C-alpha positions as CSV (number, residue, x, y, z in Angstrom):
1,M,-105.4,23.1,-151.7
2,T,-101.9,22.0,-151.4
3,S,-99.5,23.6,-154.0
4,R,-97.3,21.9,-156.4
5,Q,-94.1,22.9,-154.6
6,E,-95.4,21.5,-151.4
7,L,-96.4,18.2,-152.9
8,I,-93.0,17.8,-154.7
9,G,-91.3,18.7,-151.4
10,W,-93.3,16.1,-149.5
11,V,-92.5,13.4,-152.1
12,N,-88.8,14.2,-152.0
13,D,-88.8,14.1,-148.2
14,L,-90.7,11.0,-147.9
15,L,-88.9,9.1,-150.7
16,Q,-85.5,10.7,-150.4
17,T,-85.6,11.7,-154.1
18,N,-85.0,14.9,-156.2
19,Y,-88.0,15.5,-158.3
20,T,-88.6,18.9,-159.5
21,K,-91.9,18.9,-161.3
22,V,-95.2,17.1,-160.9
23,E,-95.1,15.8,-164.5
24,Q,-92.1,13.7,-163.6
25,L,-94.3,11.6,-161.4
26,G,-96.0,10.1,-164.5
27,S,-93.5,7.3,-164.5
28,G,-95.5,5.8,-161.6
29,A,-92.4,4.8,-159.6
30,A,-92.9,7.4,-156.9
31,Y,-96.7,6.4,-156.7
32,C,-95.7,2.8,-156.1
33,Q,-93.3,3.6,-153.4
34,I,-95.8,6.0,-151.6
35,I,-98.2,3.2,-151.4
36,D,-95.3,1.0,-150.0
37,S,-94.7,3.5,-147.3
38,V,-98.2,2.9,-146.1
39,Y,-98.4,-1.0,-146.3
40,G,-94.7,-2.0,-146.8
41,D,-95.5,-5.0,-149.0
42,I,-95.0,-3.9,-152.5
43,K,-92.1,-5.8,-154.4
44,L,-90.1,-2.7,-155.2
45,D,-87.5,-4.6,-157.1
46,R,-90.0,-4.9,-159.9
47,V,-90.5,-1.1,-160.0
48,K,-88.5,0.7,-162.7
49,F,-87.3,3.7,-160.8
50,N,-85.4,5.1,-163.7
51,A,-87.9,4.3,-166.4
52,N,-87.8,6.8,-169.4
53,Q,-90.1,5.0,-171.9
54,E,-93.9,4.9,-171.8
55,Y,-94.1,1.1,-171.8
56,E,-92.0,1.1,-168.7
57,Y,-94.3,3.6,-167.1
58,V,-97.3,1.3,-167.9
59,E,-95.5,-1.6,-166.1
60,N,-95.1,0.6,-163.0
61,F,-98.8,1.5,-163.1
62,K,-99.7,-2.3,-163.3
63,I,-97.8,-2.8,-160.0
64,L,-99.6,0.2,-158.5
65,Q,-103.0,-1.1,-159.6
66,N,-102.3,-4.6,-158.3
67,A,-101.3,-3.1,-154.9
68,M,-104.3,-0.8,-154.7
69,A,-106.7,-3.7,-155.6
70,K,-105.0,-6.0,-152.9
71,H,-105.7,-3.5,-150.2
72,K,-109.2,-2.7,-151.6
73,I,-108.3,1.0,-152.3
74,D,-111.4,2.2,-154.1
75,K,-109.8,4.8,-156.4
76,P,-110.0,4.4,-160.2
77,I,-106.9,5.4,-161.9
78,D,-106.2,6.1,-165.7
79,P,-102.6,5.0,-166.6
80,T,-103.2,6.0,-170.2
81,R,-103.6,9.8,-169.0
82,L,-101.0,9.6,-166.2
83,T,-98.3,8.1,-168.3
84,K,-98.6,11.0,-170.8
85,C,-96.8,13.0,-167.9
86,R,-99.2,16.0,-168.2
87,F,-99.3,18.3,-165.2
88,Q,-103.0,18.3,-164.5
89,D,-103.6,14.6,-164.5
90,N,-100.6,13.9,-162.3
91,F,-101.3,16.9,-160.0
92,E,-104.8,15.7,-159.3
93,F,-103.6,12.2,-158.6
94,I,-100.7,13.1,-156.3
95,Q,-103.2,15.4,-154.3
96,W,-105.5,12.4,-153.8
97,L,-102.4,10.3,-152.8
98,K,-101.3,12.8,-150.3
99,R,-104.7,12.8,-148.6
100,F,-104.9,9.0,-148.6
101,W,-101.3,8.9,-147.1
102,D,-102.3,11.4,-144.3
103,S,-105.3,9.2,-143.5
104,Y,-103.7,5.7,-143.5
105,S,-100.0,6.1,-142.8
106,S,-98.9,5.1,-139.4
107,G,-96.4,7.8,-139.2
108,S,-93.4,5.4,-138.4
109,P,-90.1,6.3,-140.0
110,Y,-89.9,5.0,-143.5
111,D,-86.4,3.9,-144.9
112,A,-87.1,4.7,-148.5
113,I,-83.6,3.9,-149.9
114,G,-83.4,0.6,-148.1
115,R,-86.8,-0.5,-149.3
116,R,-85.7,0.0,-152.9
117,N,-82.3,-1.7,-152.2
118,G,-80.4,1.4,-152.7
119,K,-81.6,2.0,-156.2
120,P,-81.3,5.6,-157.3
121,A,-84.7,7.1,-158.0
122,G,-85.6,10.5,-159.4
123,P,-86.7,12.4,-162.5
124,V,-86.2,11.3,-165.9
125,D,-87.5,13.4,-168.7
126,A,-90.7,11.9,-170.0
127,H,-90.5,10.2,-173.4
128,R,-86.8,11.3,-173.8
129,P,-84.6,8.0,-174.2
130,M,-81.3,8.4,-172.4
131,S,-78.0,7.2,-174.1
132,S,-76.0,4.6,-172.2
133,A,-73.3,7.3,-171.3
134,S,-75.8,9.7,-170.0
135,S,-77.7,7.0,-168.2
136,A,-74.5,5.9,-166.4
137,R,-73.8,9.5,-165.4
138,S,-77.4,10.0,-164.1
139,S,-77.3,6.8,-162.0
140,S,-73.9,7.6,-160.5
141,A,-75.0,11.2,-159.7
142,G,-78.2,10.0,-158.2
143,A,-76.3,7.5,-156.0
144,Y,-74.0,10.3,-154.9
145,R,-76.8,12.7,-153.9
146,T,-78.9,10.0,-152.1
147,R,-78.3,9.5,-148.5
148,P,-79.7,6.8,-146.0
149,A,-83.1,7.7,-144.7
150,P,-82.8,9.3,-141.2
151,A,-84.0,7.2,-138.4
152,A,-86.2,10.1,-137.0
153,N,-87.3,11.5,-140.3
154,R,-90.7,12.3,-139.0
155,V,-89.7,13.9,-135.6
156,A,-90.7,17.6,-135.5
157,G,-89.6,20.1,-133.1
158,G,-86.7,19.8,-130.6
159,R,-83.3,21.0,-131.7
160,P,-83.1,20.8,-135.4
161,V,-79.4,21.6,-135.7
162,A,-78.3,18.9,-133.3
163,A,-80.8,16.4,-134.8
164,G,-79.5,17.1,-138.3
165,M,-75.9,16.8,-137.1
166,A,-76.7,13.5,-135.4
167,R,-78.6,12.1,-138.5
168,A,-75.4,13.0,-140.5
169,G,-73.2,11.0,-138.1
170,V,-71.7,14.2,-136.5
171,R,-71.2,14.2,-132.6
172,P,-71.7,17.6,-131.0
173,G,-68.2,19.1,-130.0
174,S,-66.3,16.8,-132.3
175,R,-64.1,18.2,-135.2
176,T,-66.4,18.1,-138.4
177,T,-65.2,18.0,-141.9
178,P,-66.8,20.3,-144.6
179,A,-68.6,17.3,-146.1
180,A,-70.1,16.2,-142.7
181,A,-71.1,19.8,-142.0
182,S,-72.7,20.1,-145.4
183,A,-74.7,16.9,-144.8
184,A,-75.8,18.3,-141.4
185,S,-77.0,21.5,-142.9
186,S,-78.9,19.7,-145.8
187,Q,-80.6,17.5,-143.3
188,Q,-81.7,20.6,-141.2
189,V,-83.0,22.4,-144.1
190,Q,-85.1,19.4,-145.2
191,E,-86.5,19.1,-141.7
192,L,-87.4,22.9,-141.5
193,N,-89.0,22.7,-145.0
194,R,-91.1,19.8,-143.8
195,Q,-92.3,21.6,-140.6
196,I,-93.1,24.7,-142.7
197,I,-95.2,22.6,-145.1
198,E,-97.1,21.0,-142.2
199,A,-97.8,24.5,-140.5
200,K,-99.1,25.8,-143.8
201,V,-101.6,22.9,-144.2
202,L,-102.7,23.2,-140.6
203,I,-103.3,27.0,-141.1
204,D,-105.1,26.5,-144.3
205,T,-107.4,23.8,-142.7
206,A,-108.1,26.1,-139.6
207,E,-109.1,29.1,-141.8
208,K,-111.4,27.0,-143.9
209,E,-113.1,25.6,-140.7
210,R,-113.3,29.1,-139.3
211,D,-115.1,30.5,-142.3
212,F,-117.4,27.5,-142.6
213,Y,-118.7,27.8,-139.0
214,F,-118.9,31.6,-139.2
215,T,-121.1,31.3,-142.3
216,K,-123.4,28.9,-140.4
217,L,-123.6,31.4,-137.4
218,R,-124.3,34.3,-139.8
219,E,-127.1,32.5,-141.5
220,I,-128.7,31.8,-138.2
221,E,-128.4,35.4,-137.1
222,V,-129.8,36.7,-140.4
223,Y,-132.8,34.4,-140.1
224,L,-133.6,35.5,-136.5
225,Q,-133.3,39.2,-137.4
226,S,-135.5,38.8,-140.5
227,T,-138.2,36.7,-138.8
228,Q,-141.0,38.3,-136.9
229,F,-142.1,36.1,-133.7
230,E,-145.2,37.0,-131.9
231,A,-144.2,38.6,-128.6
232,G,-144.5,36.4,-125.5
233,T,-144.6,33.1,-127.4
234,E,-142.3,30.1,-126.9
235,L,-140.7,30.8,-130.3
236,D,-140.1,34.3,-129.4
237,A,-138.3,33.4,-126.2
238,M,-136.2,30.8,-128.0
239,A,-135.2,33.3,-130.7
240,K,-134.1,35.8,-128.0
241,H,-132.2,33.0,-126.1
242,I,-130.4,32.1,-129.4
243,Q,-129.5,35.8,-129.9
244,N,-128.1,36.1,-126.5
245,I,-125.8,33.3,-127.2
246,L,-124.7,34.7,-130.5
247,Y,-124.0,38.1,-129.0
248,S,-122.5,37.1,-125.7
249,T,-118.8,38.0,-125.0
250,E,-116.1,35.9,-123.6
251,E,-117.2,37.0,-120.2
252,G,-120.7,35.7,-120.9
253,D,-122.3,39.2,-121.1
254,V,-124.5,40.3,-123.9
255,D,-123.2,43.3,-125.9
256,D,-126.1,45.6,-126.0
257,L,-124.8,47.4,-129.1
258,A,-124.4,44.3,-131.0
259,A,-127.8,42.9,-130.0
260,E,-129.8,46.1,-130.8
261,H,-128.0,47.4,-133.9
262,M,-126.3,44.4,-135.6
263,D,-128.7,45.0,-138.6
264,D,-127.0,48.3,-139.3
265,L,-123.4,47.2,-138.6
266,N,-121.4,45.9,-141.6
267,A,-124.5,44.5,-143.3
268,E,-123.0,44.8,-146.7
269,H,-119.7,43.1,-145.5
270,Y,-121.5,40.2,-143.9
271,G,-123.7,39.8,-146.9
272,D,-120.8,39.4,-149.1
273,V,-119.1,36.9,-146.8
274,S,-122.2,34.9,-146.6
275,G,-122.9,34.8,-150.3
276,H,-119.3,33.9,-150.9
277,M,-118.9,31.2,-148.2
278,G,-122.4,29.7,-148.9
279,A,-120.8,27.8,-151.7
280,L,-118.6,25.8,-149.4
281,H,-119.2,22.1,-149.5
282,V,-117.5,18.8,-148.6
283,D,-115.9,17.0,-151.5
284,E,-117.0,13.4,-151.4
285,E,-113.8,12.3,-153.1
286,E,-111.9,13.4,-150.0
287,T,-113.7,10.8,-147.8
288,F,-112.0,7.5,-147.6
């Protein structure tokens, strides 16, 4: 399961925003633009990126629902719950939306700021109206912090320092100003954070797959050990052949100790693992 910090980091990296909490996504603006990053056809000029009233959130979710209906995305959503900006409701939805994006995004660079015509986008405290003065300060601060989307935002590996400097408009070997150096460092940190998040997801997926298949093999092993087959029969020969496969080493030889004494080795440990991992199942909601 992806953590809240990883999801917020992914949203900010994709949309060039500065959200800090999952609850802030309840305005619906980020959800609309994430769908736009997949299909590129949402009229983002209608999205209220700095909404701070619930009725404005509802209008954003209407745009989101229309876009999902247009592309036949079979995912029921409840704007009434999401616009309350509660953590659990929005956490579950952004988890689903991340899995959807991973499955259907083309992986092409996405100019988030250009798509919303340079509008500042980011967190606004839920149900807390802003004064005109504070609104102006927030908008100007957001415009200052927001930079154009990098042309190679999704490119991993290579030379991150040079790539970050190139994206900030700094040529290697040239004299850089403190502002340019700071921009390059910021881009580098964002790129490294994105790579760390992707690596964590891959490791988590690999560990789950490893445990799943180990459990299956262990169940087969326990069955063969607990079942008495009549000597010399075809079933007995088949069982021995399967055991040879289970106990063979990388060189293809059978480990005699494992084959003859596996019942006595780590029986309690394997039983615990089998009982624990037996509860693994595939969540149908993760199938698109």
